N, C-alpha and C positions, 0 to 999 in steps of 0.2 A: 340239528346235527347230531349224529350218533355219538355215543360215548365211546371214544377210542383214544389211546394214548397219543398217537400221531398218525397223520396220513400225508402223502405227498401228491401234489396235483401238477399236471402240465397244463398251462393256460395259453390261450390264443386271443388275439385282439377280437373285440366285439362278441366275446363269449364269456361273460362274467360268471364267476363262481359266487353263488348266493350262500351266505352264512347267516342262519337265523338261530336265535336262542344260543348264541356262541359267546356270550359275555365272559371275559377272562381268558379265552383261548388265545394262543400265541401264534401269529402268522410270521413265518421266517422266510426271507428271500433266499432261494437256493441258486437260481440263475436268471439272467435277464432282469428287466425292470417291471414292477407291478404297481398298479394304481389301485388305491383302496379308498372307498367312500363308506363311511360309517354313520349310521343313524344318530342324529343329534349333534354331530360334530360340524363345526363351521368351516373346516378346511379338509381337503382331501390329502392323502398321503402317498408319496412315491417310495416304494420299497426297493432297495438294491440288494444284491447278494450279501448275506451275512447280517443284514439288518433285521430287526424284529418289530412287530406291531402287536400290541395287546388290544384285543377287541374290547371297547369300552363299556358295552352294554349288550342286552339281549335283542336289541332292534336289528333290523336288516343291515348287513354289511356286504357290500359288493366288492369283489376282488377280481381285477382284470389285468391281463398282460398288456404291456406296451410293446407290441411285436409278439414275441413268444417268451414265456418265462416258466419257471418251475418254483413252486412254493411248498413249504411244509406247514401244516396246521397241527398244533399240539394241544393237548389238554391244558386247562387253566393251571396257572402257577398256584401251587398249594398255598393256602392262607396259613399264617402262623396261628398257633393255638390261642395266643392272647388276643389277636385281632378277632378271631371267630367268637370267642367268649365275650369279648367286649361288645361286639355287634349284637349278639343275642341278649345280653344284659340291657343294652340300650333299648331294644325292641320291647322287652318285658317291662321296663321302667315306663316307657311311653304308654303301654296298655294300662298300667296301674294308674297313671295320671289321668288318662281318658275316663276310666271307671270312676275315679274320685271326682272329676269335674261333673260327670253325669249325676252322681249321688248328691252333689251340693246344689243342684238346680232346684228352685222352689217348686213345690207341687202345684198343679193347676188348680185354680179355684180359690187360692188363698189370697 
């Protein structure tokens, strides 16, 4: 999905909108009812006007009208600075632990 702040779509039955690599994007119901199926989720979601759905991951998400509907797809909600720094620190810590584990393994032939 292209990087854009928001886009509006008019949907019809049996013509799903495919959202790929859209993790974090917000789908908002504008009119009608919309059926959402997201990769890795055990349940589908019905979206009514004014309701929002945050795409849970970058897997395929299908968005389809029940009849006719209109939706708005917005850019991901900005992450807080502390959450972003915390996630980056956790990733670096894991890399450090992995390198340490590798260095502690006995050499072959000993």
